[in-house]
C-alpha positions in Angstrom: 0.0 0.0 0.0 1.4 3.4 -1.0 0.0 6.0 1.4 0.3 9.6 2.0 2.4 10.2 5.1 -0.5 12.2 6.5 -3.3 9.9 5.3 -2.2 6.4 6.2 -4.7 3.8 5.3 -5.0 0.8 7.6 -6.0 -2.1 5.3 -8.6 -4.3 6.9 -8.3 -7.4 4.8 -8.2 -6.4 1.2 -7.2 -3.9 -1.5 -5.5 -0.6 -1.2 -8.7 1.4 -0.8 -10.3 -0.7 1.9 -10.1 0.0 5.6 -10.1 3.0 7.9 -7.9 6.1 7.5 -5.7 7.1 10.3 -3.8 10.4 10.4 -4.9 13.6 8.7 -3.7 16.3 6.4 -2.9 19.3 8.5 -2.5 21.3 5.5 -2.2 24.6 3.7 -2.7 25.6 0.1 0.6 27.1 -1.0 0.4 29.9 -3.6 2.9 29.4 -6.4 5.1 32.4 -6.1 6.2 34.6 -9.1 9.8 34.2 -8.2 12.0 31.6 -6.5 11.4 31.0 -2.8 14.0 30.2 -0.2 14.1 27.2 2.1 13.5 29.2 5.2 10.0 30.0 3.9 9.2 26.3 4.1 11.0 25.9 7.4 8.7 28.5 8.9 5.8 26.0 8.6 7.4 23.4 10.9 6.5 25.2 14.2 2.9 25.6 13.0 2.4 21.8 12.9 1.8 21.7 9.2 2.3 18.3 7.7 0.9 18.8 4.1 0.9 21.4 1.4 -1.1 21.5 -1.9 0.5 23.0 -5.0 -1.6 24.3 -7.9 -0.1 24.5 -11.4 -2.5 25.6 -14.1 -3.8 24.9 -17.6 -5.6 27.8 -19.3 -8.9 27.9 -21.2 -10.3 30.9 -23.0 -13.9 29.6 -23.5 -15.7 27.0 -21.3 -17.6 25.8 -24.3 -14.5 25.1 -26.5 -12.2 22.1 -26.0 -8.9 23.9 -26.4 -6.7 24.3 -23.3 -3.0 25.2 -23.0 -0.3 24.4 -20.5 3.5 24.1 -20.2 5.3 22.4 -17.4 8.2 24.8 -17.9 6.3 27.7 -19.5 6.3 31.4 -19.0 4.1 31.6 -15.9 5.0 32.1 -12.3 8.0 30.2 -11.1 6.0 28.4 -8.3 3.5 27.1 -10.9 6.2 25.6 -13.2 7.9 22.3 -12.9 11.0 23.9 -11.4 9.1 25.5 -8.6 6.9 22.5 -7.9 9.9 20.2 -7.6 11.8 22.7 -5.3 8.9 23.1 -2.9 8.0 19.3 -2.8 11.6 18.5 -2.0 12.0 21.2 0.6 8.7 20.1 2.2 9.6 16.4 2.3 12.9 17.2 3.9 10.8 18.7 6.8 8.3 15.9 7.0 5.7 17.8 5.0 3.9 15.9 2.2 2.6 17.3 -1.0 -0.8 17.1 -2.7 -0.3 18.2 -6.4 -3.5 19.8 -7.5 -3.4 20.8 -11.2 -6.2 23.3 -11.9 -7.9 25.0 -14.9 -7.9 28.8 -15.1 -10.6 30.3 -17.3 -10.7 33.9 -18.3 -14.0 35.4 -17.2 -15.4 32.1 -16.0 -14.6 29.1 -13.7 -14.1 25.3 -14.1 -17.7 24.6 -13.1 -18.9 26.1 -16.4 -16.8 23.9 -18.6 -19.3 22.0 -20.8 -18.9 21.0 -24.4 -21.8 21.3 -26.9 -21.0 18.1 -29.0 -19.6 14.7 -28.5 -16.7 15.5 -30.8 -15.8 18.5 -28.6 -16.1 16.4 -25.4 -13.7 13.9 -26.9 -11.3 16.7 -27.8 -11.6 18.2 -24.4 -10.8 15.0 -22.6 -7.9 14.3 -24.9 -6.4 17.7 -24.0 -7.2 17.4 -20.3 -5.7 13.9 -20.3 -2.4 15.3 -21.7 -2.4 17.9 -19.0 -3.0 15.6 -16.1 -0.7 12.8 -17.3 2.2 15.3 -17.7 1.8 16.3 -14.0 1.2 12.7 -13.0 4.5 11.7 -14.5 6.3 14.5 -12.7 4.6 13.6 -9.4 5.8 10.0 -9.9 9.4 11.1 -10.6 9.3 13.3 -7.5 7.6 10.7 -5.3 4.9 13.3 -4.6 2.5 11.7 -2.1 -0.9 12.8 -3.5 -2.4 13.9 -6.8 -5.8 15.7 -7.3 -7.1 14.9 -10.8 -9.5 17.8 -11.1 -11.0 20.8 -9.3 -14.6 21.9 -9.4 -15.2 20.5 -12.9 -18.9 20.1 -12.1 -20.3 19.4 -15.5 -17.4 17.3 -16.8 -17.5 15.2 -13.7 -20.9 13.8 -14.7 -19.2 12.0 -17.6 -18.1 9.1 -15.5 -17.0 6.8 -18.3 -14.3 9.3 -19.4 -13.2 10.1 -15.9 -12.9 6.4 -15.0 -10.7 5.8 -18.1 -8.5 8.8 -17.1 -8.1 7.5 -13.5 -7.1 4.1 -14.8 -4.5 5.6 -17.1 -3.1 7.8 -14.4 -2.7 4.8 -12.1 -0.4 3.2 -14.8 2.1 6.1 -14.4 1.6 7.4 -10.9 1.7 5.1 -7.8 0.5 7.6 -5.1 -2.9 8.3 -3.8 -5.6 10.0 -6.0 -8.4 12.3 -5.2 -10.7 14.8 -7.0 -11.8 18.2 -5.6 -15.6 18.5 -5.9 -17.3 21.8 -5.4 -19.2 22.1 -2.0 -22.6 21.7 -3.7 -21.7 18.8 -6.0 -19.8 16.3 -3.8 -22.7 13.8 -3.7 -23.1 13.6 -7.4 -19.6 12.6 -8.4 -19.9 9.1 -10.0 -16.3 7.9 -9.7 -15.4 8.1 -6.0 -15.0 4.3 -5.9 -12.1 4.7 -8.3 -10.2 7.1 -6.1 -8.6 6.9 -2.6 -10.2 9.9 -1.0 -13.3 12.2 -1.4 -12.0 15.7 -2.0 -14.3 18.6 -1.3 -13.7 22.3 -1.8 -15.6 23.1 1.4 -16.9 26.7 0.8 -20.3 25.8 2.3 -22.5 28.9 3.2 -22.8 28.8 7.0 -24.3 32.0 8.2 -25.8 35.3 6.8 -24.7 37.1 10.0 -21.9 39.7 9.8 -20.2 38.3 13.0 -21.5 34.7 13.7 -20.3 33.0 16.9 -18.4 29.8 16.9 -21.4 28.1 18.4 -23.6 29.3 15.5 -21.1 28.1 12.9 -20.7 24.8 14.6 -24.5 24.3 14.5 -24.5 25.2 10.8 -21.9 22.5 10.2 -24.1 19.7 11.8 -26.2 18.8 8.7 -23.3 19.1 6.4 -21.2 16.9 8.7 -24.0 14.3 8.5 -24.0 14.3 4.7 -20.2 14.0 4.5 -20.0 11.2 7.0 -22.8 9.3 5.2 -20.8 9.5 2.0 -17.6 8.5 3.6 -19.1 5.4 5.2 -21.0 4.5 2.1 -17.9 4.6 -0.2 -15.3 3.6 2.4 -13.3 6.7 1.5 -12.1 9.4 3.8 -13.3 13.0 3.2 -10.5 15.6 2.7 -11.2 19.3 2.5 -8.9 19.9 -0.5 -9.6 23.6 -0.2 -11.5 25.9 2.3 -10.9 29.4 3.4 -12.5 32.6 4.7 -11.7 36.3 4.2 -10.9 38.3 7.4 -14.0 40.4 7.1 -17.6 40.6 8.3 -20.0 38.3 6.5 -17.3 36.0 5.2 -19.3 32.9 6.1 -22.3 34.0 3.9 -20.7 33.0 0.6 -17.1 31.9 1.5 -16.2 31.3 -2.1 -16.5 34.9 -3.1 -13.1 36.1 -4.4 -13.6 39.8 -3.6 -15.4 40.7 -0.4 -15.9 44.2 -1.6 -16.1 46.9 1.1 -17.0 44.5 4.0 -15.5 45.8 7.3 -12.3 44.0 8.4 -12.9 41.4 11.0 -10.1 38.9 11.5 -11.9 37.5 14.6 -14.7 36.2 12.3 -12.1 34.4 10.1 -10.7 32.8 13.3 -14.1 31.7 14.5 -14.8 30.0 11.2 -11.5 28.2 11.4 -12.2 27.1 15.0 -15.7 25.9 14.2 -14.5 23.8 11.3 -11.6 22.2 13.2 -13.8 21.5 16.3 -16.4 19.8 14.0 -14.2 17.6 11.9 -10.7 17.1 13.2 -11.5 14.3 15.6 -13.6 12.3 13.2 -11.9 9.0 12.1 -13.4 9.3 8.6 -12.1 12.8 8.1 -8.8 12.9 6.1 -7.8 16.5 6.8 -8.0 20.0 5.6 -6.0 22.4 3.3 -6.6 26.1 4.2 -6.7 28.6 1.3 -4.2 30.3 1.0 -0.6 30.6 2.1 1.7 33.1 0.4 5.4 32.8 0.2 7.1 35.9 1.5 9.3 36.3 -1.6 7.9 39.3 -3.5 4.4 38.8 -2.0 4.6 40.8 1.3 1.8 43.1 0.1 -0.7 40.3 -0.1 -0.4 39.0 3.4 -3.2 40.0 5.7 -5.0 42.2 3.2 -8.8 42.2 3.1 -8.9 40.6 -0.4 -6.6 37.8 0.7 -8.0 34.6 2.2 -4.7 34.1 4.0 -4.6 33.6 7.8 -1.0 34.7 7.9 -0.3 37.1 10.8 -3.9 36.9 12.0 -5.8 35.1 14.8 -6.7 32.3 12.4 -3.1 31.3 12.1 -2.9 30.8 15.8 -6.2 28.8 15.7 -5.0 26.2 13.1 -1.5 26.1 14.6 -2.8 25.1 18.0 -5.0 22.5 16.5 -2.3 21.1 14.2 0.3 20.9 17.0 -2.2 19.2 19.3 -3.1 16.7 16.6 0.5 15.8 15.9 1.2 15.4 19.6 -1.4 12.7 20.0 
């Protein structure tokens, strides 16, 4: 059994996807920086108790209705989103006991992955051919670097309904990549994904709306999580797969729990304590569950050339805010058990 260091599967008499998951991803979503980072920026995560990072290289689509997409492993984009940067961070992280979830993503101009939907069978075939090339390229790199986990897609709501094509892609990826596989479903679509049985974990981008209040309490947020918790647990037990929050985050502003996925919070008053309460409620609700595989908080910025982004209203980052203390206490406590 090949297992993520932070998601170790205890096989209970069968194949690699049977059994109960022990250990969790105590993770962060690392932003690919525009310029090379330094080792001390990874070292800074060690005292926070972090044991996992996700990395997000991109392919680009201009139109969600046309099958063309473009990518380059060593292209002209940000250093941290190219093969060179991905390799560097994965190696520096592993040297510190921090695993990597490689999470290739589609970037659409003026749209988002959930709107990708072709208008003919020919275009669907072309889209899957292009997407296959993209994912297999990163899968081979992940295999070369012994990267622990690979996420095959993110929020591709309408494509995910085409289970035959996805199952074929998963099978092909397994021929070149021996690590664990997941898919990151959008918060409102995780129950409709038809290929969880082919994967090792149920990934959810967990931007569930929790409260319309400007400053909800931890208790209010915990209560809002209860029915969601029940649905996630039911799916985990039905499929025999752990649930991993492949991405979740909150702006440090009032009203952030109303629509947590919103990229720009507008002129909402700054309120880091609301972000911290949201972190605490999520961790209190899920971290002790044996079926819960962990969480990756969106988003952690390298300091190299990015100082202006840290702690700003439009950044989801917990860096330098009360939410950082919240997750660090929980992570350190979980690792001490």
